[in-house]
TORLUMFI-86522 format. One record per residue (C-alpha): residue in three letters; x, y, z. Coordinates in nm, 3 decimals. Each point is the difference from the previous one (the first is absolute). Example, Ala and Ser with C-alpha at 12.3 -4.5 7.8 and 13.67 -1.06 7.14 Angstrom:
> ALA; 1.230; -0.450; 0.780
> SER; 0.137; 0.344; -0.066
***
This chain:
> UNK; 18.624; 32.199; 18.092
> UNK; -0.021; 0.318; -0.213
> UNK; -0.299; 0.023; -0.231
> UNK; 0.064; -0.061; -0.368
> UNK; -0.065; 0.283; -0.247
> UNK; -0.050; -0.068; -0.368
> UNK; 0.116; 0.201; -0.299
> UNK; -0.334; 0.168; -0.058
> UNK; -0.017; 0.123; 0.359
> UNK; 0.350; 0.142; -0.031
> UNK; -0.100; 0.162; -0.329
> UNK; -0.308; 0.173; 0.137
> UNK; 0.184; 0.105; 0.317
> UNK; 0.285; 0.149; -0.201
> UNK; -0.241; 0.189; -0.228
> UNK; -0.189; 0.130; 0.302
> UNK; 0.315; 0.125; 0.171
> UNK; 0.126; 0.146; -0.327
> UNK; -0.326; 0.200; -0.042
> UNK; -0.085; -0.192; -0.317
> UNK; -0.324; -0.172; 0.096
> UNK; -0.173; 0.336; 0.036
> UNK; 0.143; 0.345; -0.052
> UNK; 0.077; 0.161; 0.335
> UNK; -0.122; 0.333; 0.135
> UNK; 0.351; 0.089; 0.106
> UNK; 0.232; 0.294; -0.054
> UNK; 0.299; -0.044; -0.230
> UNK; 0.260; 0.035; 0.275
> UNK; -0.188; -0.244; 0.223
> UNK; -0.020; -0.252; -0.283
> UNK; 0.368; 0.036; -0.094
> UNK; 0.089; -0.051; 0.366
> UNK; -0.228; -0.303; 0.035
> UNK; 0.154; -0.160; -0.310
> UNK; 0.351; 0.080; 0.125
> UNK; 0.063; 0.179; -0.327
> UNK; -0.046; -0.077; -0.367
> UNK; 0.283; -0.099; -0.230
> UNK; 0.086; 0.293; -0.224
> UNK; 0.303; -0.088; -0.210
> UNK; -0.232; 0.092; -0.285
> UNK; -0.096; 0.343; 0.137
> UNK; -0.364; -0.020; -0.107
> UNK; -0.084; -0.345; 0.140
> UNK; -0.147; 0.118; 0.333
> UNK; -0.268; 0.204; -0.177
> UNK; -0.205; -0.286; -0.149
> UNK; 0.104; -0.204; 0.304
> UNK; -0.180; 0.237; 0.236
> UNK; -0.280; 0.080; -0.244
> UNK; -0.107; -0.364; 0.014
> UNK; -0.004; 0.002; 0.380
> UNK; -0.152; 0.333; 0.109
> UNK; -0.333; 0.169; -0.055
> UNK; 0.037; 0.354; -0.124
> UNK; 0.370; -0.034; -0.079
> UNK; 0.137; 0.258; -0.243
> UNK; 0.333; -0.011; -0.178
> UNK; 0.043; 0.372; 0.062
> UNK; -0.029; -0.037; 0.377
> UNK; 0.278; -0.258; 0.022
> UNK; 0.225; 0.223; -0.209
> UNK; -0.068; 0.287; 0.237
> UNK; 0.096; -0.212; 0.302
> UNK; 0.335; -0.065; -0.169
> UNK; 0.069; 0.369; -0.055
> UNK; -0.113; 0.073; 0.357
> UNK; 0.259; -0.255; 0.126
> UNK; -0.265; -0.202; 0.182
> UNK; 0.079; -0.306; -0.208
> UNK; 0.341; -0.073; -0.152
> UNK; 0.167; -0.237; -0.243
> UNK; 0.324; -0.176; 0.096
> UNK; 0.169; -0.338; 0.008
> UNK; -0.139; -0.220; 0.276
> UNK; -0.131; -0.357; -0.001
> UNK; 0.198; -0.234; -0.226
> UNK; 0.218; 0.306; -0.074
> UNK; -0.265; 0.116; -0.246
> UNK; -0.161; 0.343; -0.020
> UNK; -0.320; 0.027; 0.204
> UNK; -0.250; 0.276; 0.060
> UNK; -0.057; 0.029; 0.376
> UNK; -0.113; 0.257; 0.252
> UNK; 0.274; 0.229; 0.129
> UNK; -0.033; -0.153; 0.347
> UNK; 0.039; -0.355; -0.133
> UNK; 0.298; 0.101; -0.213
> UNK; 0.182; 0.118; 0.313
> UNK; -0.082; -0.322; 0.186
> UNK; 0.043; -0.257; -0.275
> UNK; 0.327; 0.139; -0.129
> UNK; 0.151; -0.046; 0.346
> UNK; -0.141; -0.351; 0.036
> UNK; 0.131; -0.104; -0.342
> UNK; 0.347; 0.148; 0.045
> UNK; 0.171; -0.342; 0.040
> UNK; -0.138; -0.108; -0.337
> UNK; 0.129; 0.309; -0.177
> UNK; 0.347; -0.042; 0.149
> UNK; 0.002; -0.367; -0.103
> UNK; -0.124; 0.089; -0.347
> UNK; 0.280; 0.252; -0.046
> UNK; 0.269; -0.245; 0.108
> UNK; -0.125; -0.260; -0.248
> UNK; -0.070; 0.243; -0.286
> UNK; 0.214; 0.075; -0.307
> UNK; 0.049; 0.348; 0.147
> UNK; 0.212; -0.136; 0.285
> UNK; 0.289; -0.078; -0.235
> UNK; -0.027; 0.346; -0.158
> UNK; 0.024; 0.171; 0.338
> UNK; 0.289; -0.195; 0.150
> UNK; 0.179; 0.217; 0.254
> UNK; -0.278; 0.258; 0.019
> UNK; -0.104; 0.099; 0.352
> UNK; -0.379; -0.046; -0.009
> UNK; -0.060; 0.250; 0.278
> UNK; 0.197; 0.261; -0.196
> UNK; -0.195; -0.085; -0.315
> UNK; -0.332; 0.040; 0.179
> UNK; 0.110; 0.326; 0.162
> UNK; 0.107; 0.140; -0.337
> UNK; -0.327; -0.108; -0.158
> UNK; -0.199; 0.166; 0.277
> UNK; 0.188; 0.329; -0.035
> UNK; -0.049; 0.001; -0.375
> UNK; -0.370; -0.085; 0.014
> UNK; -0.067; 0.259; 0.270
> UNK; 0.120; 0.264; -0.243
> UNK; -0.248; -0.117; -0.263
> UNK; -0.158; -0.325; -0.124
> UNK; 0.221; -0.181; -0.250
> UNK; -0.053; -0.271; -0.257
> UNK; 0.227; -0.302; -0.058
> UNK; 0.227; 0.173; -0.255
> UNK; 0.052; 0.301; 0.228
> UNK; 0.070; -0.226; 0.297
> UNK; 0.258; -0.191; -0.203
> UNK; 0.187; 0.323; -0.068
> UNK; -0.008; 0.114; 0.364
> UNK; 0.096; -0.336; 0.150
> UNK; 0.253; -0.083; -0.271
> UNK; 0.189; 0.324; 0.060
> UNK; 0.046; -0.087; 0.368
> UNK; 0.079; -0.370; -0.063
> UNK; 0.185; -0.001; -0.335
> UNK; 0.135; -0.354; 0.040
> UNK; -0.350; -0.148; 0.027
> UNK; -0.251; -0.075; -0.273
> UNK; -0.251; 0.291; -0.006
> UNK; -0.294; -0.226; -0.088
> UNK; 0.086; -0.223; 0.296
> UNK; 0.024; 0.301; 0.230
> UNK; -0.356; 0.101; -0.085
> UNK; -0.122; -0.358; 0.031
> UNK; 0.165; -0.035; 0.341
> UNK; -0.146; 0.329; 0.121
> UNK; -0.350; -0.097; -0.118
> UNK; 0.032; -0.329; 0.188
> UNK; 0.147; 0.106; 0.333
> UNK; -0.160; 0.345; 0.033
> UNK; -0.374; 0.075; 0.037
> UNK; -0.053; 0.185; -0.328
> UNK; -0.350; 0.093; -0.114
> UNK; -0.098; 0.054; -0.362
> UNK; -0.150; 0.346; -0.022
> UNK; -0.313; 0.119; -0.176
> UNK; -0.101; 0.078; -0.265
> UNK; 0.128; -0.355; -0.063
> UNK; -0.281; -0.221; 0.121
> UNK; -0.269; 0.265; -0.050
> UNK; -0.250; -0.135; -0.254
> UNK; 0.014; 0.197; -0.325
> UNK; 0.255; 0.255; 0.124
> UNK; 0.264; 0.126; -0.240
> UNK; 0.370; 0.014; 0.088
> UNK; -0.001; -0.322; 0.197
> UNK; 0.372; -0.067; -0.023
> UNK; 0.168; -0.181; 0.287
> UNK; 0.124; 0.229; 0.279
> UNK; 0.098; -0.094; 0.354
> UNK; -0.006; 0.141; 0.352
> UNK; 0.066; -0.157; 0.339
> UNK; -0.322; -0.127; 0.156
> UNK; 0.039; 0.176; 0.335
> UNK; 0.090; 0.329; -0.168
> UNK; -0.297; -0.028; -0.238
> UNK; -0.266; -0.070; 0.265
> UNK; 0.163; 0.208; 0.274
> UNK; 0.013; -0.281; 0.257
> UNK; 0.277; -0.235; 0.111
> UNK; 0.004; -0.369; -0.079
> UNK; -0.154; -0.209; 0.275
> UNK; 0.212; -0.229; 0.207
> UNK; -0.019; -0.366; -0.098
> UNK; -0.356; -0.085; 0.107
> UNK; 0.071; -0.372; 0.018
> UNK; -0.192; -0.257; -0.202
> UNK; -0.303; -0.081; 0.217
> UNK; -0.206; 0.308; -0.088
> UNK; 0.070; -0.043; -0.370
> UNK; -0.093; -0.370; 0.021
> UNK; -0.338; 0.098; 0.142
> UNK; -0.057; 0.257; -0.273
> UNK; 0.109; -0.244; -0.270
> UNK; -0.247; -0.259; 0.127
> UNK; -0.278; 0.261; 0.012
> UNK; 0.052; 0.064; -0.371
> UNK; 0.122; -0.340; -0.130
> UNK; -0.073; -0.268; 0.259
> UNK; -0.034; -0.274; 0.094
> UNK; 0.358; -0.059; -0.109
> UNK; 0.324; -0.179; 0.069
> UNK; 0.334; 0.159; 0.093
> UNK; 0.115; -0.094; -0.351
> UNK; -0.289; 0.202; -0.142
> UNK; 0.099; 0.311; 0.194
> UNK; 0.362; -0.054; -0.096
> UNK; -0.106; -0.004; -0.365
> UNK; -0.186; 0.328; 0.053
> UNK; 0.276; 0.177; 0.190
> UNK; 0.324; -0.151; -0.127
> UNK; 0.114; -0.056; 0.360
> UNK; 0.081; -0.342; 0.139
> UNK; -0.003; -0.155; 0.347
> UNK; -0.365; 0.076; 0.077
> UNK; -0.093; -0.353; 0.109
> UNK; 0.102; 0.048; 0.366
> UNK; -0.181; 0.335; 0.007
> UNK; -0.329; -0.159; -0.107
> UNK; 0.049; -0.290; 0.239
> UNK; 0.061; 0.235; 0.294
> UNK; -0.312; 0.211; -0.054
> UNK; -0.354; -0.053; 0.124
> UNK; -0.150; -0.101; -0.334
> UNK; -0.277; -0.236; -0.107
> UNK; 0.111; -0.293; -0.213
> UNK; -0.166; -0.194; -0.278
> UNK; 0.106; -0.286; -0.220
> UNK; -0.003; 0.047; -0.375
> UNK; -0.119; -0.268; -0.238
> UNK; 0.366; -0.077; -0.072
> UNK; 0.079; -0.044; 0.370
> UNK; 0.176; 0.333; 0.047
> UNK; -0.054; 0.186; 0.327
> UNK; -0.166; 0.334; -0.064
> UNK; -0.001; 0.285; 0.253
> UNK; -0.260; 0.269; 0.049
> UNK; -0.100; 0.273; 0.243
> UNK; -0.185; -0.141; 0.301
> UNK; -0.313; 0.209; -0.062
> UNK; 0.000; -0.009; -0.381
> UNK; -0.289; -0.174; -0.171
> UNK; 0.023; -0.221; -0.306
> UNK; -0.225; 0.092; -0.290
> UNK; -0.285; -0.226; -0.103
> UNK; 0.127; -0.203; -0.299
> UNK; -0.349; 0.026; -0.155
> UNK; 0.018; 0.380; -0.025
> UNK; -0.038; 0.127; -0.356
> UNK; 0.309; 0.166; -0.147
> UNK; -0.079; 0.243; -0.283
> UNK; 0.224; 0.019; -0.303
> UNK; 0.276; 0.252; 0.067
> UNK; 0.292; 0.175; -0.166
> UNK; 0.324; -0.032; 0.202
> UNK; 0.292; 0.228; -0.081
> UNK; 0.332; -0.111; -0.142
> UNK; 0.258; -0.079; 0.269
> UNK; -0.274; -0.019; 0.263
> UNK; 0.112; -0.148; 0.330
> UNK; -0.310; -0.220; -0.008
> UNK; 0.206; -0.230; -0.225
> UNK; 0.343; 0.059; 0.154
> UNK; -0.042; -0.042; 0.374
> UNK; -0.018; -0.376; 0.056
> UNK; 0.243; -0.284; -0.060
> UNK; -0.303; -0.210; -0.091
> UNK; -0.204; 0.205; -0.246
> UNK; -0.270; -0.261; -0.063
> UNK; -0.245; 0.191; 0.220
> UNK; -0.020; 0.262; -0.277
> UNK; 0.140; -0.175; -0.309
> UNK; -0.191; -0.323; 0.055
> UNK; 0.139; -0.246; -0.254
> UNK; 0.129; 0.271; -0.235
> UNK; 0.381; -0.025; -0.038
> UNK; 0.165; 0.319; 0.125
> UNK; 0.189; 0.026; -0.331
> UNK; -0.328; 0.103; -0.162
> UNK; 0.004; 0.326; 0.195
> UNK; 0.364; 0.042; 0.111
> UNK; 0.250; 0.007; -0.286
> UNK; 0.353; -0.139; 0.006
> UNK; 0.140; 0.353; 0.035
> UNK; -0.222; 0.076; 0.298
> UNK; -0.284; 0.196; -0.157
> UNK; -0.332; -0.057; 0.174
> UNK; -0.297; 0.050; -0.228
> UNK; -0.328; 0.157; 0.100
> UNK; -0.245; -0.279; 0.074
> UNK; -0.375; -0.053; 0.009
> UNK; -0.161; -0.197; 0.277
> UNK; -0.278; -0.240; -0.092
> UNK; -0.182; -0.155; 0.296
> UNK; 0.283; 0.128; 0.217
> UNK; 0.290; -0.162; -0.186
> UNK; 0.223; 0.128; -0.279
> UNK; -0.184; -0.070; -0.323
> UNK; 0.184; 0.213; -0.255
> UNK; 0.209; 0.310; -0.058
> UNK; -0.072; 0.356; -0.105
> UNK; 0.182; 0.309; -0.119
> UNK; -0.067; 0.362; -0.081
> UNK; 0.010; 0.102; -0.363
> UNK; -0.041; 0.374; -0.008
> UNK; 0.128; 0.315; -0.158
> UNK; -0.086; 0.305; 0.206
> UNK; -0.274; 0.211; -0.152
> UNK; -0.123; -0.263; -0.247
> UNK; -0.162; -0.342; 0.032
> UNK; 0.104; -0.191; 0.311
> UNK; -0.038; -0.374; 0.044
> UNK; 0.045; -0.287; 0.238
> UNK; 0.093; -0.330; -0.162
> UNK; -0.101; -0.313; 0.195
> UNK; 0.152; -0.340; -0.078
> UNK; -0.187; -0.273; 0.190
> UNK; 0.155; -0.341; 0.055
> UNK; -0.329; -0.177; -0.073
> UNK; -0.332; 0.104; -0.151
> UNK; -0.176; 0.249; 0.225
> UNK; -0.351; -0.042; 0.130
> UNK; -0.233; 0.271; -0.125
> UNK; -0.041; 0.146; 0.350
> UNK; 0.378; 0.030; 0.053
> UNK; 0.049; 0.153; -0.343
> UNK; -0.272; 0.256; 0.070
> UNK; 0.152; 0.087; 0.338
> UNK; 0.346; 0.043; -0.149
> UNK; -0.140; 0.213; -0.284
> UNK; -0.171; 0.229; 0.249
> UNK; 0.301; 0.011; 0.234
> UNK; 0.238; 0.059; -0.288
> UNK; -0.199; 0.295; -0.130
> UNK; -0.005; 0.157; 0.345
> UNK; 0.373; -0.060; 0.042
> UNK; 0.072; 0.170; -0.331
> UNK; -0.215; 0.298; 0.093
> UNK; 0.193; 0.036; 0.327
> UNK; 0.341; -0.048; -0.160
> UNK; -0.048; 0.213; -0.312
> UNK; -0.295; 0.240; 0.034
> UNK; 0.111; 0.197; -0.307
> UNK; -0.024; -0.296; -0.238
> UNK; -0.245; 0.040; -0.286
> UNK; -0.134; -0.355; 0.040
> UNK; 0.041; -0.311; 0.212
> UNK; 0.016; -0.361; -0.109
> UNK; 0.030; -0.323; 0.196
> UNK; 0.132; -0.259; -0.242
> UNK; -0.009; -0.375; 0.065
> UNK; 0.266; -0.207; -0.174
> UNK; -0.038; -0.373; -0.067
> UNK; 0.089; -0.223; 0.296
> UNK; 0.373; -0.065; 0.018
***
């Protein structure tokens, strides 16, 4: 009979594997690889996301890795933009290809591209983007000229979905000017071909290393792919039983964290996969309804962790070169120790994010 794991054990284990119990002495690329990427539909989200996880992290260094093409930003899990290592981009894009093809067929763009040969569309897009990076408006003109009967907006949407397009820096570089959206093909940008479909087992193991113990439904929520149940069942994995009776899978040699471990107050970035990678989010939300942090139109607020669980939200309030602030909105009254930790962390975060600011302020709003 598999051992039962309670919510607090799952919480501490998740925080440990997400590098949020203690900051890790780990390089940026190693951390991005371990986390299997960070969601980056808001281009700046990975910066505070990694700052809270790594000792010695600098915003400037991550921006340099983007310009050096060692990390990239493109649509991956859940068909949302992620920042990943170049090597993972080549692997994950191949593994997720069935999802992107399914997403295109069910998207509004399918009707606008009726009769368009997708292979011809992709080939035209590749030729155009090899000449120079283009933004959406320029792509509409190029694609619309070749396919005049189709809707130009749908042509660009279809290309973005079925082709491995990366969003190029300076977009995604913290504080950089001229960050308009421009595309290139992933393999052209990094100078290496896409990997063959690696199959799911290796990615299951890496997912569990960063998010486990977990169910197939949890990984499906993280990835957007379905049909992972038989994959889990066919692998040599340890199993546990959750408090709700669900079967949880984990790596055979992975340890569970001690539920009594202290969890310091932390800032977690907006759109962080910590909140988005399980079908059952209670291991991080506790009893907080997800609607308190995820809006009806899909925005995911920055959150603060109190004793390991989401205990409020936060946001930057800054104008470059003048006073910069972090505003914290707790869900309940904060203990003095947690407030002091967040005040100290917030000041350090502001100094890392906006070193030119004239002053820093961590502001606590009334509990909401």
